[in-house]
SERO-4910 file (N, C-alpha, C, O; in steps of 0.05 Angstrom, whole numbers):
BEGIN
 pado doro    nc1    nc2    nc3   cac1   cac2   cac3    cc1    cc2    cc3    oc1    oc2    oc3
  Unk    A   1896   2377   1286   1892   2377   1315   1911   2358   1329   1918   2337   1318
  Unk    A   1920   2366   1353   1938   2348   1367   1922   2327   1382   1898   2329   1386
  Unk    A   1937   2307   1391   1924   2284   1404   1910   2293   1430   1888   2283   1435
  Unk    A   1922   2311   1445   1909   2319   1470   1883   2333   1465   1863   2328   1479
  Unk    A   1882   2350   1445   1858   2364   1438   1835   2345   1430   1812   2348   1437
  Unk    A   1843   2324   1414   1823   2304   1406   1812   2290   1430   1788   2284   1431
  Unk    A   1829   2284   1449   1821   2270   1473   1801   2287   1489   1781   2277   1499
  Unk    A   1807   2313   1491   1789   2331   1505   1762   2332   1492   1741   2332   1505
  Unk    A   1761   2332   1465   1736   2332   1451   1721   2306   1456   1696   2306   1460
  Unk    A   1735   2284   1457   1722   2258   1463   1709   2259   1491   1687   2249   1495
  Unk    A   1724   2270   1510   1714   2271   1537   1689   2289   1538   1669   2282   1552
  Unk    A   1690   2311   1524   1667   2329   1523   1643   2315   1511   1620   2318   1521
  Unk    A   1647   2300   1489   1625   2285   1476   1614   2264   1495   1589   2261   1496
  Unk    A   1631   2250   1509   1621   2230   1528   1604   2243   1550   1583   2233   1557
  Unk    A   1613   2266   1560   1598   2280   1580   1571   2289   1569   1551   2287   1583
  Unk    A   1571   2299   1545   1545   2307   1533   1526   2283   1530   1502   2286   1536
  Unk    A   1537   2261   1521   1520   2237   1519   1509   2228   1546   1485   2221   1548
  Unk    A   1526   2229   1566   1517   2222   1593   1495   2241   1603   1475   2232   1615
  Unk    A   1498   2266   1597   1478   2286   1604   1451   2280   1591   1430   2285   1602
  Unk    A   1452   2269   1567   1428   2263   1552   1416   2236   1562   1395   2228   1553
  Unk    A   1430   2223   1580   1420   2198   1591   1429   2173   1575   1419   2151   1580
  Unk    A   1447   2177   1556   1457   2154   1541   1476   2137   1558   1489   2147   1576
  Unk    A   1478   2112   1551   1496   2094   1564   1525   2100   1554   1531   2096   1530
  Unk    A   1542   2108   1572   1570   2114   1565   1590   2095   1579   1614   2100   1579
  Unk    A   1579   2073   1589   1596   2054   1604   1618   2042   1587   1639   2034   1598
  Unk    A   1614   2039   1561   1634   2027   1544   1660   2044   1543   1681   2034   1534
  Unk    A   1658   2069   1551   1682   2086   1551   1699   2084   1576   1719   2097   1579
  Unk    A   1690   2067   1595   1704   2064   1620   1712   2035   1624   1696   2017   1620
  Unk    A   1736   2031   1633   1747   2004   1636   1740   1990   1662   1739   1965   1663
  Unk    A   1735   2005   1682   1729   1993   1709   1755   1985   1723   1753   1973   1744
  Unk    A   1778   1992   1711   1803   1984   1724   1813   2004   1745   1831   1998   1760
  Unk    A   1801   2027   1745   1809   2048   1765   1800   2040   1793   1777   2033   1797
  Unk    A   1818   2040   1811   1812   2034   1839   1813   2061   1854   1834   2074   1855
  Unk    A   1792   2068   1867   1791   2092   1883   1811   2090   1906   1813   2069   1919
  Unk    A   1826   2111   1910   1846   2111   1932   1843   2135   1949   1833   2156   1939
  Unk    A   1851   2133   1973   1852   2156   1991   1878   2155   2006   1885   2135   2018
  Unk    A   1893   2177   2005   1918   2179   2019   1912   2184   2049   1895   2200   2056
  Unk    A   1927   2170   2066   1924   2174   2095   1951   2179   2108   1972   2172   2097
  Unk    A   1950   2191   2131   1974   2195   2147   1971   2179   2173   1949   2180   2185
  Unk    A   1991   2164   2180   1990   2148   2204   2015   2154   2221   2037   2152   2211
  Unk    A   2011   2161   2246   2034   2166   2263   2040   2140   2278   2022   2128   2292
  Unk    A   2065   2130   2276   2073   2106   2289   2098   2111   2305   2115   2128   2297
  Unk    A   2102   2097   2327   2126   2100   2343   2151   2092   2326   2149   2073   2310
  Unk    A   2173   2105   2331   2198   2099   2315   2207   2070   2318   2215   2058   2299
  Unk    A   2204   2059   2342   2212   2031   2346   2195   2012   2329   2205   1993   2318
  Unk    A   2170   2019   2327   2152   2003   2310   2160   2005   2281   2161   1985   2267
  Unk    A   2167   2029   2272   2176   2033   2244   2202   2018   2239   2206   2007   2217
  Unk    A   2220   2018   2258   2245   2004   2255   2240   1974   2250   2253   1962   2233
  Unk    A   2222   1963   2266   2215   1934   2262   2203   1929   2234   2209   1910   2221
  Unk    A   2185   1947   2226   2173   1945   2199   2195   1946   2178   2196   1930   2160
  Unk    A   2213   1966   2181   2234   1969   2161   2253   1945   2160   2263   1938   2138
  Unk    A   2258   1932   2183   2274   1908   2183   2260   1886   2166   2273   1872   2151
  Unk    A   2234   1883   2170   2219   1863   2155   2219   1870   2125   2222   1852   2108
  Unk    A   2216   1896   2119   2216   1904   2091   2243   1897   2078   2243   1888   2055
  Unk    A   2264   1903   2092   2291   1897   2081   2294   1867   2076   2304   1858   2056
  Unk    A   2285   1851   2096   2287   1822   2094   2271   1811   2070   2280   1793   2056
  Unk    A   2248   1823   2066   2230   1814   2045   2236   1827   2018   2226   1818   1997
  Unk    A   2251   1849   2018   2257   1863   1993   2233   1879   1982   2230   1881   1958
  Unk    A   2218   1890   2000   2194   1906   1992   2195   1934   2006   2210   1938   2025
  Unk    A   2178   1952   1996   2177   1978   2008   2160   1978   2033   2145   1959   2038
  Unk    A   2163   1999   2049   2147   2001   2073   2117   2002   2066   2101   1989   2079
  Unk    A   2111   2017   2046   2083   2020   2037   2071   1992   2029   2049   1985   2036
  Unk    A   2087   1977   2014   2078   1951   2005   2074   1933   2029   2054   1917   2030
  Unk    A   2092   1934   2049   2089   1917   2073   2064   1925   2088   2050   1907   2098
  Unk    A   2059   1951   2091   2036   1959   2107   2010   1950   2093   1991   1941   2106
  Unk    A   2009   1953   2066   1986   1943   2051   1982   1913   2055   1960   1904   2059
  Unk    A   2004   1899   2053   2003   1870   2056   1993   1862   2085   1977   1844   2088
  Unk    A   2004   1876   2105   1996   1870   2132   1966   1876   2137   1952   1861   2150
  Unk    A   1957   1898   2126   1928   1905   2129   1911   1884   2115   1891   1876   2126
  Unk    A   1919   1876   2091   1904   1855   2076   1903   1829   2093   1882   1817   2095
  Unk    A   1926   1822   2104   1927   1797   2119   1909   1799   2144   1894   1780   2150
  Unk    A   1909   1822   2158   1893   1825   2182   1863   1825   2174   1847   1813   2189
  Unk    A   1856   1837   2152   1828   1837   2144   1818   1809   2136   1796   1802   2142
  Unk    A   1836   1794   2123   1828   1766   2116   1825   1749   2141   1807   1733   2142
  Unk    A   1842   1753   2161   1839   1739   2186   1814   1747   2201   1801   1730   2214
  Unk    A   1807   1772   2200   1783   1782   2213   1758   1773   2200   1736   1771   2212
  Unk    A   1760   1766   2174   1736   1757   2159   1730   1728   2164   1736   1711   2147
  Unk    A   1720   1723   2187   1713   1695   2194   1683   1690   2188   1667   1687   2205
  Unk    A   1678   1691   2162   1650   1686   2153   1633   1711   2153   1609   1709   2147
  Unk    A   1645   1734   2159   1629   1759   2159   1625   1770   2131   1608   1788   2127
  Unk    A   1639   1759   2111   1635   1767   2084   1646   1795   2078   1632   1811   2065
  Unk    A   1669   1801   2087   1681   1827   2081   1685   1829   2051   1692   1809   2038
  Unk    A   1681   1852   2040   1684   1856   2011   1714   1854   2003   1732   1861   2018
  Unk    A   1718   1843   1980   1745   1841   1969   1755   1869   1962   1741   1884   1949
  Unk    A   1779   1875   1970   1791   1901   1965   1813   1897   1945   1830   1879   1948
  Unk    A   1814   1914   1924   1835   1912   1904   1857   1930   1911   1877   1931   1896
***
């Protein structure tokens, strides 16, 4: 049997065990972070400013936007206890 086929069998066995109500948590690492892709329309001038900052910092636009959102959420969390986002 090839490796892929063995993996499929393992997944099927885990699913069967879960259906029987067995604890299958040991098969999951918890490292997966749920993500959702979004589209955001921004004015070109705004994007140019972002791109200038990205170039200066040596990071991608996506990385800069994530960093900016993280920073704004941390600033907004003035004791409100916002959940940590990975």
